[in-house]
C-alpha positions in Angstrom: 98.8 74.0 95.3 100.1 77.3 93.9 103.2 76.7 91.8 104.8 79.8 93.2 104.3 79.8 96.9 107.2 81.1 99.0 106.8 81.7 102.7 109.2 83.9 104.6 109.6 84.2 108.4 112.1 86.4 110.3 113.3 86.4 113.9 115.4 89.3 115.1 117.5 90.0 118.2 119.5 92.9 119.6 123.3 92.4 119.7 124.6 94.3 122.8 128.2 93.2 122.3 128.3 94.9 118.8 126.3 98.0 119.9 127.5 101.3 121.2 124.5 103.3 122.4 126.6 106.3 123.5 127.6 106.7 119.8 124.2 105.9 118.4 125.1 102.5 117.1 122.6 99.7 117.7 123.3 96.3 116.1 120.7 93.6 115.4 120.8 90.1 114.0 118.0 88.7 112.0 117.4 85.1 110.9 115.3 84.5 107.8 113.7 81.2 106.8 112.5 80.9 103.2 110.3 78.0 102.4 109.2 76.8 99.0 105.6 75.6 99.5 104.9 75.6 95.8 105.1 73.0 93.1 108.2 74.3 91.2 111.9 74.7 91.8 112.7 78.3 92.7 116.0 80.2 92.9 116.5 83.3 94.9 118.4 85.7 92.8 118.5 89.1 94.6 117.2 91.1 97.6 115.8 94.5 98.2 115.5 95.8 101.8 114.0 98.9 103.3 115.5 99.6 106.8 113.7 102.3 108.8 115.2 103.7 111.9 113.3 105.2 114.9 113.6 108.6 113.4 111.8 107.5 110.2 114.9 107.6 108.0 114.9 104.8 105.4 117.9 103.1 104.0 117.5 100.9 100.9 119.8 97.9 100.4 119.9 95.9 97.1 122.1 93.1 96.1 122.5 89.7 94.5 121.6 86.7 96.6 121.7 86.5 100.4 124.9 86.0 102.5 126.8 85.3 99.2 124.4 82.6 98.0 121.6 82.3 95.5 119.9 79.2 96.9 117.8 76.8 94.8 114.7 75.6 96.6 112.9 72.5 95.5 109.3 72.0 96.5 109.0 71.7 100.3 112.6 72.7 100.9 113.7 75.7 103.0 116.8 77.9 103.3 117.8 79.7 106.5 120.4 82.4 107.0 121.4 85.0 109.6 122.6 88.5 108.8 122.7 91.8 110.6 122.0 95.5 110.4 122.9 98.5 112.5 120.7 101.5 113.3 121.4 104.9 114.8 118.3 104.4 117.0 117.3 101.7 119.5 114.4 100.6 117.5 113.4 100.3 113.8 111.9 98.0 111.2 112.9 96.1 108.1 110.9 94.8 105.2 111.6 94.0 101.6 111.4 91.5 98.8 113.3 88.7 97.2 113.6 88.5 93.5 113.2 84.9 92.4 113.1 82.8 89.2 111.6 79.4 88.4 113.4 76.7 86.4 111.1 77.8 83.5 112.5 81.3 83.7 109.5 82.9 85.2 110.5 85.9 87.4 108.5 86.8 90.5 108.9 88.8 93.7 108.4 87.3 97.2 107.5 89.9 99.8 109.4 89.9 103.1 107.0 91.0 105.8 107.9 93.9 108.0 109.6 92.9 111.3 110.9 94.9 114.3 114.4 95.6 115.4 114.1 96.6 119.1 116.6 96.9 121.9 115.1 95.4 125.0 114.1 97.9 127.7 116.1 96.1 130.3 119.3 97.2 128.5 118.5 101.0 128.5 
């Protein structure tokens, strides 16, 4: 077993109630599940996102923790949270990385795979 093995999965959904297509505001929620599949305790310290809209414009977001927390994950534990983003287009993508540290003060980055933010066609 790799001592530093973090798996990250993301589900996204369009939020029609918070969106205003006429004013180029499209809201999306995303739920992230972070699982520690490794052999050491790991704490998520910070995040770094790249949010790309349908026009190819990229916004970078950096900050401490996620949703106001810096969760400590023991082996085989997971942490799930939901957050949101708005785009000026009806589709885009997000990807990024979490900055983590082990209980032995070893820093590492856990990549967040790219996922889509897409308004369903039935809502156009």
